[in-house]
mmJSON file of the N, C-alpha and C atoms, coordinates in Angstrom:
{"data_MODEL":{"atom_site":{
"group_PDB":["ATOM","ATOM","ATOM","ATOM","ATOM","ATOM","ATOM","ATOM","ATOM","ATOM","ATOM","ATOM","ATOM","ATOM","ATOM","ATOM","ATOM","ATOM","ATOM","ATOM","ATOM","ATOM","ATOM","ATOM","ATOM","ATOM","ATOM","ATOM","ATOM","ATOM","ATOM","ATOM","ATOM","ATOM","ATOM","ATOM","ATOM","ATOM","ATOM","ATOM","ATOM","ATOM","ATOM","ATOM","ATOM","ATOM","ATOM","ATOM","ATOM","ATOM","ATOM","ATOM","ATOM","ATOM","ATOM","ATOM","ATOM","ATOM","ATOM","ATOM","ATOM","ATOM","ATOM","ATOM","ATOM","ATOM","ATOM","ATOM","ATOM","ATOM","ATOM","ATOM","ATOM","ATOM","ATOM","ATOM","ATOM","ATOM","ATOM","ATOM","ATOM","ATOM","ATOM","ATOM","ATOM","ATOM","ATOM","ATOM","ATOM","ATOM","ATOM","ATOM","ATOM","ATOM","ATOM","ATOM","ATOM","ATOM","ATOM","ATOM","ATOM","ATOM","ATOM","ATOM","ATOM","ATOM","ATOM","ATOM","ATOM","ATOM","ATOM","ATOM","ATOM","ATOM","ATOM","ATOM","ATOM","ATOM","ATOM","ATOM","ATOM","ATOM","ATOM","ATOM","ATOM","ATOM","ATOM","ATOM","ATOM","ATOM","ATOM","ATOM","ATOM","ATOM","ATOM","ATOM","ATOM","ATOM","ATOM","ATOM","ATOM","ATOM","ATOM","ATOM","ATOM","ATOM","ATOM","ATOM","ATOM","ATOM","ATOM","ATOM","ATOM","ATOM","ATOM","ATOM","ATOM","ATOM","ATOM","ATOM","ATOM","ATOM","ATOM","ATOM","ATOM","ATOM","ATOM","ATOM","ATOM","ATOM","ATOM","ATOM","ATOM","ATOM","ATOM","ATOM","ATOM","ATOM","ATOM","ATOM","ATOM","ATOM","ATOM","ATOM","ATOM","ATOM","ATOM","ATOM","ATOM","ATOM","ATOM","ATOM","ATOM","ATOM","ATOM","ATOM","ATOM","ATOM","ATOM","ATOM","ATOM","ATOM","ATOM","ATOM","ATOM","ATOM","ATOM","ATOM","ATOM","ATOM","ATOM","ATOM","ATOM","ATOM","ATOM","ATOM","ATOM","ATOM","ATOM","ATOM","ATOM","ATOM","ATOM","ATOM","ATOM","ATOM","ATOM","ATOM","ATOM","ATOM","ATOM","ATOM","ATOM","ATOM","ATOM","ATOM","ATOM","ATOM","ATOM","ATOM","ATOM","ATOM","ATOM","ATOM","ATOM","ATOM"],
"id":[1,2,3,4,5,6,7,8,9,10,11,12,13,14,15,16,17,18,19,20,21,22,23,24,25,26,27,28,29,30,31,32,33,34,35,36,37,38,39,40,41,42,43,44,45,46,47,48,49,50,51,52,53,54,55,56,57,58,59,60,61,62,63,64,65,66,67,68,69,70,71,72,73,74,75,76,77,78,79,80,81,82,83,84,85,86,87,88,89,90,91,92,93,94,95,96,97,98,99,100,101,102,103,104,105,106,107,108,109,110,111,112,113,114,115,116,117,118,119,120,121,122,123,124,125,126,127,128,129,130,131,132,133,134,135,136,137,138,139,140,141,142,143,144,145,146,147,148,149,150,151,152,153,154,155,156,157,158,159,160,161,162,163,164,165,166,167,168,169,170,171,172,173,174,175,176,177,178,179,180,181,182,183,184,185,186,187,188,189,190,191,192,193,194,195,196,197,198,199,200,201,202,203,204,205,206,207,208,209,210,211,212,213,214,215,216,217,218,219,220,221,222,223,224,225,226,227,228,229,230,231,232,233,234,235,236,237,238,239,240,241,242,243,244,245,246],
"type_symbol":["N","C","C","N","C","C","N","C","C","N","C","C","N","C","C","N","C","C","N","C","C","N","C","C","N","C","C","N","C","C","N","C","C","N","C","C","N","C","C","N","C","C","N","C","C","N","C","C","N","C","C","N","C","C","N","C","C","N","C","C","N","C","C","N","C","C","N","C","C","N","C","C","N","C","C","N","C","C","N","C","C","N","C","C","N","C","C","N","C","C","N","C","C","N","C","C","N","C","C","N","C","C","N","C","C","N","C","C","N","C","C","N","C","C","N","C","C","N","C","C","N","C","C","N","C","C","N","C","C","N","C","C","N","C","C","N","C","C","N","C","C","N","C","C","N","C","C","N","C","C","N","C","C","N","C","C","N","C","C","N","C","C","N","C","C","N","C","C","N","C","C","N","C","C","N","C","C","N","C","C","N","C","C","N","C","C","N","C","C","N","C","C","N","C","C","N","C","C","N","C","C","N","C","C","N","C","C","N","C","C","N","C","C","N","C","C","N","C","C","N","C","C","N","C","C","N","C","C","N","C","C","N","C","C","N","C","C","N","C","C","N","C","C","N","C","C"],
"label_atom_id":["N","CA","C","N","CA","C","N","CA","C","N","CA","C","N","CA","C","N","CA","C","N","CA","C","N","CA","C","N","CA","C","N","CA","C","N","CA","C","N","CA","C","N","CA","C","N","CA","C","N","CA","C","N","CA","C","N","CA","C","N","CA","C","N","CA","C","N","CA","C","N","CA","C","N","CA","C","N","CA","C","N","CA","C","N","CA","C","N","CA","C","N","CA","C","N","CA","C","N","CA","C","N","CA","C","N","CA","C","N","CA","C","N","CA","C","N","CA","C","N","CA","C","N","CA","C","N","CA","C","N","CA","C","N","CA","C","N","CA","C","N","CA","C","N","CA","C","N","CA","C","N","CA","C","N","CA","C","N","CA","C","N","CA","C","N","CA","C","N","CA","C","N","CA","C","N","CA","C","N","CA","C","N","CA","C","N","CA","C","N","CA","C","N","CA","C","N","CA","C","N","CA","C","N","CA","C","N","CA","C","N","CA","C","N","CA","C","N","CA","C","N","CA","C","N","CA","C","N","CA","C","N","CA","C","N","CA","C","N","CA","C","N","CA","C","N","CA","C","N","CA","C","N","CA","C","N","CA","C","N","CA","C","N","CA","C","N","CA","C","N","CA","C","N","CA","C","N","CA","C","N","CA","C","N","CA","C"],
"label_alt_id":[null,null,null,null,null,null,null,null,null,null,null,null,null,null,null,null,null,null,null,null,null,null,null,null,null,null,null,null,null,null,null,null,null,null,null,null,null,null,null,null,null,null,null,null,null,null,null,null,null,null,null,null,null,null,null,null,null,null,null,null,null,null,null,null,null,null,null,null,null,null,null,null,null,null,null,null,null,null,null,null,null,null,null,null,null,null,null,null,null,null,null,null,null,null,null,null,null,null,null,null,null,null,null,null,null,null,null,null,null,null,null,null,null,null,null,null,null,null,null,null,null,null,null,null,null,null,null,null,null,null,null,null,null,null,null,null,null,null,null,null,null,null,null,null,null,null,null,null,null,null,null,null,null,null,null,null,null,null,null,null,null,null,null,null,null,null,null,null,null,null,null,null,null,null,null,null,null,null,null,null,null,null,null,null,null,null,null,null,null,null,null,null,null,null,null,null,null,null,null,null,null,null,null,null,null,null,null,null,null,null,null,null,null,null,null,null,null,null,null,null,null,null,null,null,null,null,null,null,null,null,null,null,null,null,null,null,null,null,null,null,null,null,null,null,null,null],
"label_comp_id":["MET","MET","MET","THR","THR","THR","ILE","ILE","ILE","GLU","GLU","GLU","GLN","GLN","GLN","GLU","GLU","GLU","LEU","LEU","LEU","ASP","ASP","ASP","ALA","ALA","ALA","PHE","PHE","PHE","VAL","VAL","VAL","THR","THR","THR","PHE","PHE","PHE","ALA","ALA","ALA","ARG","ARG","ARG","GLY","GLY","GLY","GLN","GLN","GLN","LEU","LEU","LEU","ALA","ALA","ALA","ASP","ASP","ASP","ASP","ASP","ASP","THR","THR","THR","ASP","ASP","ASP","ALA","ALA","ALA","GLY","GLY","GLY","SER","SER","SER","LEU","LEU","LEU","ASP","ASP","ASP","ALA","ALA","ALA","LEU","LEU","LEU","PHE","PHE","PHE","ASP","ASP","ASP","ARG","ARG","ARG","TRP","TRP","TRP","ARG","ARG","ARG","LEU","LEU","LEU","GLU","GLU","GLU","ASN","ASN","ASN","PRO","PRO","PRO","PRO","PRO","PRO","PRO","PRO","PRO","GLU","GLU","GLU","SER","SER","SER","ARG","ARG","ARG","ASP","ASP","ASP","GLU","GLU","GLU","ASP","ASP","ASP","VAL","VAL","VAL","ALA","ALA","ALA","ALA","ALA","ALA","ILE","ILE","ILE","ALA","ALA","ALA","ALA","ALA","ALA","SER","SER","SER","LEU","LEU","LEU","GLU","GLU","GLU","ASP","ASP","ASP","PHE","PHE","PHE","ARG","ARG","ARG","ARG","ARG","ARG","GLY","GLY","GLY","GLU","GLU","GLU","ARG","ARG","ARG","GLY","GLY","GLY","VAL","VAL","VAL","PRO","PRO","PRO","ALA","ALA","ALA","ARG","ARG","ARG","ASP","ASP","ASP","THR","THR","THR","SER","SER","SER","ALA","ALA","ALA","ALA","ALA","ALA","LEU","LEU","LEU","HIS","HIS","HIS","SER","SER","SER","GLU","GLU","GLU","LEU","LEU","LEU","ASP","ASP","ASP","GLU","GLU","GLU","ARG","ARG","ARG","GLY","GLY","GLY"],
"label_asym_id":["A","A","A","A","A","A","A","A","A","A","A","A","A","A","A","A","A","A","A","A","A","A","A","A","A","A","A","A","A","A","A","A","A","A","A","A","A","A","A","A","A","A","A","A","A","A","A","A","A","A","A","A","A","A","A","A","A","A","A","A","A","A","A","A","A","A","A","A","A","A","A","A","A","A","A","A","A","A","A","A","A","A","A","A","A","A","A","A","A","A","A","A","A","A","A","A","A","A","A","A","A","A","A","A","A","A","A","A","A","A","A","A","A","A","A","A","A","A","A","A","A","A","A","A","A","A","A","A","A","A","A","A","A","A","A","A","A","A","A","A","A","A","A","A","A","A","A","A","A","A","A","A","A","A","A","A","A","A","A","A","A","A","A","A","A","A","A","A","A","A","A","A","A","A","A","A","A","A","A","A","A","A","A","A","A","A","A","A","A","A","A","A","A","A","A","A","A","A","A","A","A","A","A","A","A","A","A","A","A","A","A","A","A","A","A","A","A","A","A","A","A","A","A","A","A","A","A","A","A","A","A","A","A","A","A","A","A","A","A","A","A","A","A","A","A","A"],
"label_entity_id":["1","1","1","1","1","1","1","1","1","1","1","1","1","1","1","1","1","1","1","1","1","1","1","1","1","1","1","1","1","1","1","1","1","1","1","1","1","1","1","1","1","1","1","1","1","1","1","1","1","1","1","1","1","1","1","1","1","1","1","1","1","1","1","1","1","1","1","1","1","1","1","1","1","1","1","1","1","1","1","1","1","1","1","1","1","1","1","1","1","1","1","1","1","1","1","1","1","1","1","1","1","1","1","1","1","1","1","1","1","1","1","1","1","1","1","1","1","1","1","1","1","1","1","1","1","1","1","1","1","1","1","1","1","1","1","1","1","1","1","1","1","1","1","1","1","1","1","1","1","1","1","1","1","1","1","1","1","1","1","1","1","1","1","1","1","1","1","1","1","1","1","1","1","1","1","1","1","1","1","1","1","1","1","1","1","1","1","1","1","1","1","1","1","1","1","1","1","1","1","1","1","1","1","1","1","1","1","1","1","1","1","1","1","1","1","1","1","1","1","1","1","1","1","1","1","1","1","1","1","1","1","1","1","1","1","1","1","1","1","1","1","1","1","1","1","1"],
"label_seq_id":[1,1,1,2,2,2,3,3,3,4,4,4,5,5,5,6,6,6,7,7,7,8,8,8,9,9,9,10,10,10,11,11,11,12,12,12,13,13,13,14,14,14,15,15,15,16,16,16,17,17,17,18,18,18,19,19,19,20,20,20,21,21,21,22,22,22,23,23,23,24,24,24,25,25,25,26,26,26,27,27,27,28,28,28,29,29,29,30,30,30,31,31,31,32,32,32,33,33,33,34,34,34,35,35,35,36,36,36,37,37,37,38,38,38,39,39,39,40,40,40,41,41,41,42,42,42,43,43,43,44,44,44,45,45,45,46,46,46,47,47,47,48,48,48,49,49,49,50,50,50,51,51,51,52,52,52,53,53,53,54,54,54,55,55,55,56,56,56,57,57,57,58,58,58,59,59,59,60,60,60,61,61,61,62,62,62,63,63,63,64,64,64,65,65,65,66,66,66,67,67,67,68,68,68,69,69,69,70,70,70,71,71,71,72,72,72,73,73,73,74,74,74,75,75,75,76,76,76,77,77,77,78,78,78,79,79,79,80,80,80,81,81,81,82,82,82],
"pdbx_PDB_ins_code":[null,null,null,null,null,null,null,null,null,null,null,null,null,null,null,null,null,null,null,null,null,null,null,null,null,null,null,null,null,null,null,null,null,null,null,null,null,null,null,null,null,null,null,null,null,null,null,null,null,null,null,null,null,null,null,null,null,null,null,null,null,null,null,null,null,null,null,null,null,null,null,null,null,null,null,null,null,null,null,null,null,null,null,null,null,null,null,null,null,null,null,null,null,null,null,null,null,null,null,null,null,null,null,null,null,null,null,null,null,null,null,null,null,null,null,null,null,null,null,null,null,null,null,null,null,null,null,null,null,null,null,null,null,null,null,null,null,null,null,null,null,null,null,null,null,null,null,null,null,null,null,null,null,null,null,null,null,null,null,null,null,null,null,null,null,null,null,null,null,null,null,null,null,null,null,null,null,null,null,null,null,null,null,null,null,null,null,null,null,null,null,null,null,null,null,null,null,null,null,null,null,null,null,null,null,null,null,null,null,null,null,null,null,null,null,null,null,null,null,null,null,null,null,null,null,null,null,null,null,null,null,null,null,null,null,null,null,null,null,null,null,null,null,null,null,null],
"Cartn_x":[144.875,145.688,145.678,145.462,145.437,146.865,146.998,148.32,148.917,148.084,148.581,149.103,148.396,148.846,150.143,150.242,151.474,152.65,152.397,153.454,153.892,152.937,153.269,154.079,153.687,154.409,155.833,155.999,157.343,158.195,157.626,158.379,158.823,157.927,158.28,159.412,159.297,160.342,161.664,161.634,162.858,163.525,162.742,163.325,163.966,163.328,163.904,165.204,165.246,166.473,167.589,167.26,168.274,168.761,167.874,168.284,169.223,168.988,169.822,171.104,171.064,172.196,172.281,173.169,173.254,173.717,174.281,174.686,173.762,172.457,171.456,171.378,172.18,172.168,171.238,170.78,169.924,168.453,167.629,166.194,165.688,166.227,165.843,166.194,167.364,167.783,166.861,166.488,165.557,164.204,163.731,162.445,162.502,163.603,163.763,163.725,164.414,164.445,163.042,162.318,160.967,160.051,160.178,159.351,159.61,160.866,161.166,160.46,160.402,159.783,158.274,157.776,156.353,155.836,155.803,155.367,153.898,153.528,152.123,151.262,149.992,149.126,149.066,149.078,149.028,150.228,151.374,152.597,152.481,151.942,151.755,150.807,149.728,148.764,149.427,150.273,150.992,151.941,152.632,153.568,152.833,151.69,150.908,150.424,149.96,149.491,150.638,151.823,152.982,153.401,153.374,153.725,152.695,151.417,150.364,150.537,150.858,151.065,152.28,153.334,154.532,154.252,153.485,153.127,152.289,151.374,150.559,151.436,152.391,153.338,154.106,154.557,155.308,154.451,153.191,152.28,152.072,152.119,151.951,153.256,154.326,155.59,156.576,156.193,157.103,158.145,159.401,160.466,161.333,161.054,161.833,163.194,164.079,165.43,166.403,167.289,168.268,169.1,169.403,170.161,171.497,172.153,173.467,173.335,172.196,171.996,171.767,170.958,170.688,171.963,172.723,173.968,174.962,175.068,175.996,175.588,174.295,173.816,174.097,173.897,174.152,175.637,176.492,177.942,178.353,177.811,178.128,177.7,176.496,175.995,176.846,177.217,178.042,179.436,179.997,181.318,181.296,180.178,180.051,179.984,179.42,179.319,180.666,181.534,182.882,183.16],
"Cartn_y":[112.772,111.611,110.696,109.425,108.477,108.109,107.497,107.057,106.061,105.174,104.191,104.88,105.903,106.647,107.399,107.987,108.682,107.714,106.549,105.54,105.109,104.872,104.502,105.606,106.865,107.998,108.053,107.82,107.837,106.703,105.512,104.358,104.638,105.192,105.537,106.557,107.583,108.605,107.974,107.163,106.558,105.658,104.876,104.008,104.831,105.914,106.804,107.422,107.841,108.414,107.38,106.163,105.104,104.736,104.805,104.506,105.583,106.848,107.966,108.103,107.65,107.855,106.662,105.736,104.528,104.83,106.012,106.421,107.537,107.242,108.25,108.501,107.815,108.021,107.047,107.446,106.593,106.75,105.901,106.004,107.346,107.773,109.077,110.212,110.135,111.168,111.182,110.006,109.93,110.526,110.21,110.742,112.259,112.76,114.209,114.893,114.306,114.869,114.844,113.719,113.6,114.637,114.828,115.806,117.22,117.531,118.856,119.082,118.046,118.162,117.936,117.349,117.029,117.4,118.684,119.067,118.722,118.449,118.157,119.395,119.203,120.349,121.382,120.944,121.9,122.83,122.28,123.069,124.126,123.731,124.659,125.789,125.428,126.43,127.421,126.912,127.787,128.715,128.176,128.983,130.093,129.749,130.748,131.835,131.448,132.436,133.343,132.77,133.564,134.547,134.106,134.994,136.117,135.782,136.805,137.833,137.362,138.275,139.168,138.6,139.386,140.445,140.087,141.061,142.193,141.859,142.89,143.807,143.237,144.05,144.996,144.481,145.283,146.435,146.141,147.186,148.283,147.919,148.89,149.615,149.277,149.974,149.252,148.118,147.343,146.674,146.976,146.416,145.419,145.203,144.229,144.765,143.866,144.21,143.812,144.706,144.346,143.134,142.29,141.07,141.384,142.464,142.79,143.071,143.692,143.965,142.674,141.81,140.534,139.704,139.702,138.954,139.488,140.803,141.404,141.05,141.096,140.747,139.282,138.409,136.989,136.734,137.366,137.214,137.685,138.801,139.342,138.367,137.824,136.871,135.612,135.119,133.908,134.154,135.333,135.681,135.727,136.221,136.308,134.915,133.952,132.591,131.872,132.371,131.866,130.713],
"Cartn_z":[109.649,109.353,110.586,110.372,111.483,111.881,113.037,113.495,112.507,111.997,111.029,109.768,109.305,108.12,108.407,109.603,109.978,110.037,110.61,110.698,109.305,108.42,107.038,106.359,106.597,106.004,106.531,107.834,108.411,107.847,107.76,107.23,105.797,104.994,103.61,103.591,104.432,104.535,104.962,106.023,106.561,105.522,104.826,103.785,102.676,102.304,101.29,101.757,103.032,103.589,103.598,103.99,104.037,102.635,101.662,100.28,99.756,100.181,99.727,100.527,101.79,102.702,103.638,103.338,104.154,105.573,105.812,107.156,107.636,107.675,108.018,109.518,110.306,111.75,112.437,113.582,114.388,113.991,114.549,114.341,114.87,116.017,116.571,115.608,114.994,114.044,112.828,112.348,111.221,111.602,112.814,113.254,113.411,113.971,114.114,112.747,111.782,110.425,109.808,110.034,109.497,110.147,111.449,112.17,111.677,111.358,110.814,109.489,108.681,107.36,107.391,108.484,108.601,109.989,110.294,111.634,111.856,113.111,113.385,113.12,112.77,112.45,113.572,114.845,115.954,115.917,115.589,115.518,114.426,113.301,112.195,112.604,113.307,113.766,114.716,115.626,116.556,115.803,114.808,114.022,113.271,112.672,111.933,112.882,114.083,115.063,115.511,115.715,116.142,115.045,113.805,112.693,112.574,112.704,112.629,113.746,114.964,116.092,115.836,115.284,114.98,113.923,112.913,111.877,112.462,113.367,114.011,114.858,115.596,116.371,115.451,114.319,113.357,112.835,112.528,112.035,113.079,114.363,115.444,115.761,115.049,115.249,116.146,116.688,117.553,116.668,116.918,116.087,116.839,118.126,118.879,119.259,119.611,120.042,118.933,118.542,117.505,117.937,116.999,117.288,117.949,117.528,118.109,119.607,120.029,121.457,122.231,121.682,122.325,122.397,121.321,121.276,122.306,122.407,123.383,124.804,125.097,126.433,126.745,125.778,125.976,126.212,125.424,125.611,126.999,127.416,128.735,129.847,129.712,130.711,130.748,129.594,129.547,130.099,129.839,130.375,131.901,132.467,133.916,134.555,133.833,134.369,134.316,133.465,133.422,132.622],
"occupancy":[1.0,1.0,1.0,1.0,1.0,1.0,1.0,1.0,1.0,1.0,1.0,1.0,1.0,1.0,1.0,1.0,1.0,1.0,1.0,1.0,1.0,1.0,1.0,1.0,1.0,1.0,1.0,1.0,1.0,1.0,1.0,1.0,1.0,1.0,1.0,1.0,1.0,1.0,1.0,1.0,1.0,1.0,1.0,1.0,1.0,1.0,1.0,1.0,1.0,1.0,1.0,1.0,1.0,1.0,1.0,1.0,1.0,1.0,1.0,1.0,1.0,1.0,1.0,1.0,1.0,1.0,1.0,1.0,1.0,1.0,1.0,1.0,1.0,1.0,1.0,1.0,1.0,1.0,1.0,1.0,1.0,1.0,1.0,1.0,1.0,1.0,1.0,1.0,1.0,1.0,1.0,1.0,1.0,1.0,1.0,1.0,1.0,1.0,1.0,1.0,1.0,1.0,1.0,1.0,1.0,1.0,1.0,1.0,1.0,1.0,1.0,1.0,1.0,1.0,1.0,1.0,1.0,1.0,1.0,1.0,1.0,1.0,1.0,1.0,1.0,1.0,1.0,1.0,1.0,1.0,1.0,1.0,1.0,1.0,1.0,1.0,1.0,1.0,1.0,1.0,1.0,1.0,1.0,1.0,1.0,1.0,1.0,1.0,1.0,1.0,1.0,1.0,1.0,1.0,1.0,1.0,1.0,1.0,1.0,1.0,1.0,1.0,1.0,1.0,1.0,1.0,1.0,1.0,1.0,1.0,1.0,1.0,1.0,1.0,1.0,1.0,1.0,1.0,1.0,1.0,1.0,1.0,1.0,1.0,1.0,1.0,1.0,1.0,1.0,1.0,1.0,1.0,1.0,1.0,1.0,1.0,1.0,1.0,1.0,1.0,1.0,1.0,1.0,1.0,1.0,1.0,1.0,1.0,1.0,1.0,1.0,1.0,1.0,1.0,1.0,1.0,1.0,1.0,1.0,1.0,1.0,1.0,1.0,1.0,1.0,1.0,1.0,1.0,1.0,1.0,1.0,1.0,1.0,1.0,1.0,1.0,1.0,1.0,1.0,1.0,1.0,1.0,1.0,1.0,1.0,1.0],
"B_iso_or_equiv":[0.0,0.0,0.0,0.0,0.0,0.0,0.0,0.0,0.0,0.0,0.0,0.0,0.0,0.0,0.0,0.0,0.0,0.0,0.0,0.0,0.0,0.0,0.0,0.0,0.0,0.0,0.0,0.0,0.0,0.0,0.0,0.0,0.0,0.0,0.0,0.0,0.0,0.0,0.0,0.0,0.0,0.0,0.0,0.0,0.0,0.0,0.0,0.0,0.0,0.0,0.0,0.0,0.0,0.0,0.0,0.0,0.0,0.0,0.0,0.0,0.0,0.0,0.0,0.0,0.0,0.0,0.0,0.0,0.0,0.0,0.0,0.0,0.0,0.0,0.0,0.0,0.0,0.0,0.0,0.0,0.0,0.0,0.0,0.0,0.0,0.0,0.0,0.0,0.0,0.0,0.0,0.0,0.0,0.0,0.0,0.0,0.0,0.0,0.0,0.0,0.0,0.0,0.0,0.0,0.0,0.0,0.0,0.0,0.0,0.0,0.0,0.0,0.0,0.0,0.0,0.0,0.0,0.0,0.0,0.0,0.0,0.0,0.0,0.0,0.0,0.0,0.0,0.0,0.0,0.0,0.0,0.0,0.0,0.0,0.0,0.0,0.0,0.0,0.0,0.0,0.0,0.0,0.0,0.0,0.0,0.0,0.0,0.0,0.0,0.0,0.0,0.0,0.0,0.0,0.0,0.0,0.0,0.0,0.0,0.0,0.0,0.0,0.0,0.0,0.0,0.0,0.0,0.0,0.0,0.0,0.0,0.0,0.0,0.0,0.0,0.0,0.0,0.0,0.0,0.0,0.0,0.0,0.0,0.0,0.0,0.0,0.0,0.0,0.0,0.0,0.0,0.0,0.0,0.0,0.0,0.0,0.0,0.0,0.0,0.0,0.0,0.0,0.0,0.0,0.0,0.0,0.0,0.0,0.0,0.0,0.0,0.0,0.0,0.0,0.0,0.0,0.0,0.0,0.0,0.0,0.0,0.0,0.0,0.0,0.0,0.0,0.0,0.0,0.0,0.0,0.0,0.0,0.0,0.0,0.0,0.0,0.0,0.0,0.0,0.0,0.0,0.0,0.0,0.0,0.0,0.0],
"pdbx_formal_charge":[null,null,null,null,null,null,null,null,null,null,null,null,null,null,null,null,null,null,null,null,null,null,null,null,null,null,null,null,null,null,null,null,null,null,null,null,null,null,null,null,null,null,null,null,null,null,null,null,null,null,null,null,null,null,null,null,null,null,null,null,null,null,null,null,null,null,null,null,null,null,null,null,null,null,null,null,null,null,null,null,null,null,null,null,null,null,null,null,null,null,null,null,null,null,null,null,null,null,null,null,null,null,null,null,null,null,null,null,null,null,null,null,null,null,null,null,null,null,null,null,null,null,null,null,null,null,null,null,null,null,null,null,null,null,null,null,null,null,null,null,null,null,null,null,null,null,null,null,null,null,null,null,null,null,null,null,null,null,null,null,null,null,null,null,null,null,null,null,null,null,null,null,null,null,null,null,null,null,null,null,null,null,null,null,null,null,null,null,null,null,null,null,null,null,null,null,null,null,null,null,null,null,null,null,null,null,null,null,null,null,null,null,null,null,null,null,null,null,null,null,null,null,null,null,null,null,null,null,null,null,null,null,null,null,null,null,null,null,null,null,null,null,null,null,null,null],
"auth_seq_id":[1,1,1,2,2,2,3,3,3,4,4,4,5,5,5,6,6,6,7,7,7,8,8,8,9,9,9,10,10,10,11,11,11,12,12,12,13,13,13,14,14,14,15,15,15,16,16,16,17,17,17,18,18,18,19,19,19,20,20,20,21,21,21,22,22,22,23,23,23,24,24,24,25,25,25,26,26,26,27,27,27,28,28,28,29,29,29,30,30,30,31,31,31,32,32,32,33,33,33,34,34,34,35,35,35,36,36,36,37,37,37,38,38,38,39,39,39,40,40,40,41,41,41,42,42,42,43,43,43,44,44,44,45,45,45,46,46,46,47,47,47,48,48,48,49,49,49,50,50,50,51,51,51,52,52,52,53,53,53,54,54,54,55,55,55,56,56,56,57,57,57,58,58,58,59,59,59,60,60,60,61,61,61,62,62,62,63,63,63,64,64,64,65,65,65,66,66,66,67,67,67,68,68,68,69,69,69,70,70,70,71,71,71,72,72,72,73,73,73,74,74,74,75,75,75,76,76,76,77,77,77,78,78,78,79,79,79,80,80,80,81,81,81,82,82,82],
"auth_comp_id":["MET","MET","MET","THR","THR","THR","ILE","ILE","ILE","GLU","GLU","GLU","GLN","GLN","GLN","GLU","GLU","GLU","LEU","LEU","LEU","ASP","ASP","ASP","ALA","ALA","ALA","PHE","PHE","PHE","VAL","VAL","VAL","THR","THR","THR","PHE","PHE","PHE","ALA","ALA","ALA","ARG","ARG","ARG","GLY","GLY","GLY","GLN","GLN","GLN","LEU","LEU","LEU","ALA","ALA","ALA","ASP","ASP","ASP","ASP","ASP","ASP","THR","THR","THR","ASP","ASP","ASP","ALA","ALA","ALA","GLY","GLY","GLY","SER","SER","SER","LEU","LEU","LEU","ASP","ASP","ASP","ALA","ALA","ALA","LEU","LEU","LEU","PHE","PHE","PHE","ASP","ASP","ASP","ARG","ARG","ARG","TRP","TRP","TRP","ARG","ARG","ARG","LEU","LEU","LEU","GLU","GLU","GLU","ASN","ASN","ASN","PRO","PRO","PRO","PRO","PRO","PRO","PRO","PRO","PRO","GLU","GLU","GLU","SER","SER","SER","ARG","ARG","ARG","ASP","ASP","ASP","GLU","GLU","GLU","ASP","ASP","ASP","VAL","VAL","VAL","ALA","ALA","ALA","ALA","ALA","ALA","ILE","ILE","ILE","ALA","ALA","ALA","ALA","ALA","ALA","SER","SER","SER","LEU","LEU","LEU","GLU","GLU","GLU","ASP","ASP","ASP","PHE","PHE","PHE","ARG","ARG","ARG","ARG","ARG","ARG","GLY","GLY","GLY","GLU","GLU","GLU","ARG","ARG","ARG","GLY","GLY","GLY","VAL","VAL","VAL","PRO","PRO","PRO","ALA","ALA","ALA","ARG","ARG","ARG","ASP","ASP","ASP","THR","THR","THR","SER","SER","SER","ALA","ALA","ALA","ALA","ALA","ALA","LEU","LEU","LEU","HIS","HIS","HIS","SER","SER","SER","GLU","GLU","GLU","LEU","LEU","LEU","ASP","ASP","ASP","GLU","GLU","GLU","ARG","ARG","ARG","GLY","GLY","GLY"],
"auth_asym_id":["A","A","A","A","A","A","A","A","A","A","A","A","A","A","A","A","A","A","A","A","A","A","A","A","A","A","A","A","A","A","A","A","A","A","A","A","A","A","A","A","A","A","A","A","A","A","A","A","A","A","A","A","A","A","A","A","A","A","A","A","A","A","A","A","A","A","A","A","A","A","A","A","A","A","A","A","A","A","A","A","A","A","A","A","A","A","A","A","A","A","A","A","A","A","A","A","A","A","A","A","A","A","A","A","A","A","A","A","A","A","A","A","A","A","A","A","A","A","A","A","A","A","A","A","A","A","A","A","A","A","A","A","A","A","A","A","A","A","A","A","A","A","A","A","A","A","A","A","A","A","A","A","A","A","A","A","A","A","A","A","A","A","A","A","A","A","A","A","A","A","A","A","A","A","A","A","A","A","A","A","A","A","A","A","A","A","A","A","A","A","A","A","A","A","A","A","A","A","A","A","A","A","A","A","A","A","A","A","A","A","A","A","A","A","A","A","A","A","A","A","A","A","A","A","A","A","A","A","A","A","A","A","A","A","A","A","A","A","A","A","A","A","A","A","A","A"],
"auth_atom_id":["N","CA","C","N","CA","C","N","CA","C","N","CA","C","N","CA","C","N","CA","C","N","CA","C","N","CA","C","N","CA","C","N","CA","C","N","CA","C","N","CA","C","N","CA","C","N","CA","C","N","CA","C","N","CA","C","N","CA","C","N","CA","C","N","CA","C","N","CA","C","N","CA","C","N","CA","C","N","CA","C","N","CA","C","N","CA","C","N","CA","C","N","CA","C","N","CA","C","N","CA","C","N","CA","C","N","CA","C","N","CA","C","N","CA","C","N","CA","C","N","CA","C","N","CA","C","N","CA","C","N","CA","C","N","CA","C","N","CA","C","N","CA","C","N","CA","C","N","CA","C","N","CA","C","N","CA","C","N","CA","C","N","CA","C","N","CA","C","N","CA","C","N","CA","C","N","CA","C","N","CA","C","N","CA","C","N","CA","C","N","CA","C","N","CA","C","N","CA","C","N","CA","C","N","CA","C","N","CA","C","N","CA","C","N","CA","C","N","CA","C","N","CA","C","N","CA","C","N","CA","C","N","CA","C","N","CA","C","N","CA","C","N","CA","C","N","CA","C","N","CA","C","N","CA","C","N","CA","C","N","CA","C","N","CA","C","N","CA","C","N","CA","C","N","CA","C","N","CA","C","N","CA","C","N","CA","C"],
"pdbx_PDB_model_num":[1,1,1,1,1,1,1,1,1,1,1,1,1,1,1,1,1,1,1,1,1,1,1,1,1,1,1,1,1,1,1,1,1,1,1,1,1,1,1,1,1,1,1,1,1,1,1,1,1,1,1,1,1,1,1,1,1,1,1,1,1,1,1,1,1,1,1,1,1,1,1,1,1,1,1,1,1,1,1,1,1,1,1,1,1,1,1,1,1,1,1,1,1,1,1,1,1,1,1,1,1,1,1,1,1,1,1,1,1,1,1,1,1,1,1,1,1,1,1,1,1,1,1,1,1,1,1,1,1,1,1,1,1,1,1,1,1,1,1,1,1,1,1,1,1,1,1,1,1,1,1,1,1,1,1,1,1,1,1,1,1,1,1,1,1,1,1,1,1,1,1,1,1,1,1,1,1,1,1,1,1,1,1,1,1,1,1,1,1,1,1,1,1,1,1,1,1,1,1,1,1,1,1,1,1,1,1,1,1,1,1,1,1,1,1,1,1,1,1,1,1,1,1,1,1,1,1,1,1,1,1,1,1,1,1,1,1,1,1,1,1,1,1,1,1,1]
}}}
């Protein structure tokens, strides 16, 4: 997709958002929303590679750290900072 095509796609998206929600926020907020719904191809490639790596880790038995442990460590660190 060329820059001109991307710009046209964003303008179409932004106009649609404004038609649906007259208080759609700032231009930056509209762009952030558009980027979430239309990530660049490189980002998609990185996400696919990360998911593939995670699946391979899972197949090898790596289960990561339980969320409750990570959450407890984060709470402890934040409490220490005061």
